[in-house]
Backbone as JSON Lines, residues from 0, in Angstrom:
{"i":0,"aa":"X","n":[5.71,54.13,-37.19],"ca":[6.59,53.29,-36.8],"c":[7.85,54.26,-35.75]}
{"i":1,"aa":"X","n":[8.3,54.07,-34.86],"ca":[9.33,54.65,-34.42],"c":[10.77,54.54,-34.96]}
{"i":2,"aa":"X","n":[11.49,55.45,-35.22],"ca":[12.72,55.3,-35.78],"c":[13.94,55.0,-34.95]}
{"i":3,"aa":"X","n":[15.04,54.77,-35.19],"ca":[16.08,54.38,-34.24],"c":[17.59,55.43,-34.51]}
{"i":4,"aa":"X","n":[17.18,56.24,-33.86],"ca":[18.04,57.38,-34.04],"c":[19.62,56.86,-33.71]}
{"i":5,"aa":"X","n":[19.87,56.08,-32.63],"ca":[20.96,55.89,-32.44],"c":[21.82,54.44,-33.2]}
{"i":6,"aa":"X","n":[20.73,54.09,-33.66],"ca":[21.21,52.88,-34.86],"c":[21.71,53.64,-36.07]}
{"i":7,"aa":"X","n":[21.03,54.61,-36.1],"ca":[21.36,55.09,-37.78],"c":[22.55,55.93,-37.39]}
{"i":8,"aa":"X","n":[22.66,56.71,-36.42],"ca":[24.25,57.25,-36.25],"c":[25.06,56.39,-35.98]}
{"i":9,"aa":"X","n":[25.26,55.14,-35.67],"ca":[26.12,54.11,-35.45],"c":[26.28,53.79,-36.88]}
{"i":10,"aa":"X","n":[25.25,53.52,-38.13],"ca":[25.73,52.7,-39.12],"c":[26.87,54.3,-39.78]}
{"i":11,"aa":"X","n":[26.04,55.41,-39.64],"ca":[26.6,56.46,-40.5],"c":[28.04,56.92,-39.69]}
{"i":12,"aa":"X","n":[28.17,56.89,-38.76],"ca":[29.55,56.95,-37.95],"c":[30.5,55.86,-38.46]}
{"i":13,"aa":"X","n":[29.99,54.57,-38.5],"ca":[30.77,53.46,-39.03],"c":[31.11,53.71,-40.37]}
{"i":14,"aa":"X","n":[30.55,54.01,-41.58],"ca":[30.59,54.08,-42.73],"c":[31.58,55.32,-42.89]}
{"i":15,"aa":"X","n":[31.83,56.29,-42.28],"ca":[32.57,57.65,-41.95],"c":[33.76,57.14,-42.07]}
{"i":16,"aa":"X","n":[33.99,56.35,-40.69],"ca":[35.06,55.9,-40.39],"c":[35.68,55.22,-41.09]}
{"i":17,"aa":"X","n":[35.15,54.38,-41.77],"ca":[35.83,53.15,-42.88],"c":[36.47,54.01,-43.76]}
{"i":18,"aa":"X","n":[35.75,55.16,-44.4],"ca":[35.89,55.96,-45.63],"c":[37.44,56.85,-45.22]}
{"i":19,"aa":"X","n":[37.17,57.4,-44.22],"ca":[38.62,58.4,-43.63],"c":[39.6,57.67,-42.72]}
{"i":20,"aa":"X","n":[40.09,56.21,-43.53],"ca":[40.75,55.67,-42.33],"c":[42.36,56.27,-42.56]}
{"i":21,"aa":"X","n":[42.23,56.83,-43.55],"ca":[43.91,57.22,-43.69],"c":[44.1,58.42,-42.68]}
{"i":22,"aa":"X","n":[42.95,59.28,-41.61],"ca":[42.86,60.03,-40.73],"c":[42.92,59.01,-39.55]}
{"i":23,"aa":"X","n":[43.89,58.33,-39.13],"ca":[43.53,57.07,-38.43],"c":[43.27,57.68,-36.81]}
{"i":24,"aa":"X","n":[43.65,59.11,-36.39],"ca":[42.89,59.15,-35.19],"c":[41.81,59.31,-35.17]}
{"i":25,"aa":"X","n":[41.02,60.33,-36.42],"ca":[39.67,60.65,-36.03],"c":[38.72,58.95,-36.75]}
{"i":26,"aa":"X","n":[39.38,58.6,-37.46],"ca":[39.04,57.43,-37.83],"c":[38.58,56.52,-36.38]}
{"i":27,"aa":"X","n":[39.75,56.31,-35.66],"ca":[39.67,55.91,-34.2],"c":[38.56,56.16,-33.44]}
{"i":28,"aa":"X","n":[38.3,57.36,-33.33],"ca":[37.53,58.11,-32.61],"c":[35.97,58.03,-33.27]}
{"i":29,"aa":"X","n":[35.87,57.8,-34.29],"ca":[34.32,58.04,-34.96],"c":[33.93,56.22,-34.95]}
{"i":30,"aa":"X","n":[34.76,55.57,-34.92],"ca":[34.7,54.01,-34.92],"c":[34.0,53.94,-33.49]}
{"i":31,"aa":"X","n":[34.72,54.22,-32.49],"ca":[34.26,53.89,-31.17],"c":[33.24,54.67,-31.11]}
{"i":32,"aa":"X","n":[32.45,55.77,-31.35],"ca":[31.46,56.52,-31.36],"c":[30.58,55.6,-32.04]}
{"i":33,"aa":"X","n":[30.7,55.02,-32.81],"ca":[29.6,53.91,-33.66],"c":[29.18,53.1,-32.7]}
{"i":34,"aa":"X","n":[30.59,52.27,-32.39],"ca":[29.87,51.03,-31.53],"c":[29.3,51.55,-30.21]}
{"i":35,"aa":"X","n":[29.55,52.57,-29.86],"ca":[28.45,52.96,-28.49],"c":[27.15,53.49,-28.74]}
{"i":36,"aa":"X","n":[27.02,54.45,-29.98],"ca":[25.56,54.59,-30.61],"c":[24.81,53.47,-31.17]}
{"i":37,"aa":"X","n":[25.53,52.39,-31.52],"ca":[24.79,50.9,-31.92],"c":[25.01,49.85,-31.02]}
{"i":38,"aa":"X","n":[25.09,50.21,-29.94],"ca":[25.04,49.27,-28.92],"c":[23.68,50.01,-28.23]}
{"i":39,"aa":"X","n":[24.13,51.34,-27.89],"ca":[22.42,51.54,-27.28],"c":[21.59,51.43,-28.25]}
{"i":40,"aa":"X","n":[21.58,51.61,-29.66],"ca":[20.7,51.52,-30.45],"c":[19.84,49.92,-30.3]}
{"i":41,"aa":"X","n":[20.88,48.9,-30.27],"ca":[20.45,47.59,-30.26],"c":[19.92,46.98,-28.7]}
{"i":42,"aa":"X","n":[20.34,48.1,-27.87],"ca":[19.71,47.54,-26.57],"c":[18.14,48.03,-27.14]}
{"i":43,"aa":"X","n":[17.98,49.05,-27.08],"ca":[16.48,49.8,-27.54],"c":[15.91,48.63,-28.5]}
{"i":44,"aa":"X","n":[16.27,48.42,-29.47],"ca":[15.59,47.33,-30.25],"c":[15.34,45.86,-29.53]}
{"i":45,"aa":"X","n":[16.19,45.43,-28.53],"ca":[15.92,44.32,-28.19],"c":[14.66,44.36,-27.21]}
{"i":46,"aa":"X","n":[14.69,45.7,-26.47],"ca":[13.64,45.87,-25.58],"c":[12.22,46.16,-26.29]}
{"i":47,"aa":"X","n":[12.39,46.1,-27.37],"ca":[10.94,46.34,-27.93],"c":[10.82,47.91,-28.59]}
{"i":48,"aa":"X","n":[11.43,48.75,-27.85],"ca":[11.29,50.16,-28.29],"c":[11.35,50.7,-29.42]}
{"i":49,"aa":"X","n":[11.97,50.17,-30.61],"ca":[12.23,50.22,-31.9],"c":[12.69,48.92,-32.51]}
{"i":50,"aa":"X","n":[12.03,49.14,-34.18],"ca":[11.86,47.94,-34.65],"c":[12.82,48.3,-35.88]}
{"i":51,"aa":"X","n":[14.04,48.93,-35.7],"ca":[14.93,49.02,-37.31],"c":[16.08,48.17,-36.57]}
{"i":52,"aa":"X","n":[15.71,46.72,-36.74],"ca":[17.04,46.05,-36.28],"c":[18.14,46.0,-37.2]}
{"i":53,"aa":"X","n":[17.71,46.02,-38.42],"ca":[18.33,45.54,-39.29],"c":[19.79,46.73,-39.88]}
{"i":54,"aa":"X","n":[19.19,47.54,-39.42],"ca":[20.37,49.17,-39.64],"c":[21.41,48.79,-38.66]}
{"i":55,"aa":"X","n":[20.63,48.12,-37.49],"ca":[22.18,48.06,-36.2],"c":[22.87,47.15,-37.03]}
{"i":56,"aa":"X","n":[22.7,45.79,-37.43],"ca":[23.47,44.95,-37.94],"c":[24.56,45.31,-38.75]}
{"i":57,"aa":"X","n":[23.93,46.16,-39.99],"ca":[24.85,46.88,-40.67],"c":[25.53,47.74,-40.29]}
{"i":58,"aa":"X","n":[25.23,48.43,-39.23],"ca":[26.12,49.75,-38.63],"c":[27.71,49.2,-38.02]}
């Protein structure tokens, strides 16, 4: 089963940015990266190249 590395990266970066919200400049950058990686992974999942859509929604 192919994995969705971009979706996983978006999920992890989203969780980390939420956890370090007190360092808001870093959290904003990480949150933006999470959105970018998540949208790339979601595009791959829509095209059928990846099967892990659930991880993308959580990220």
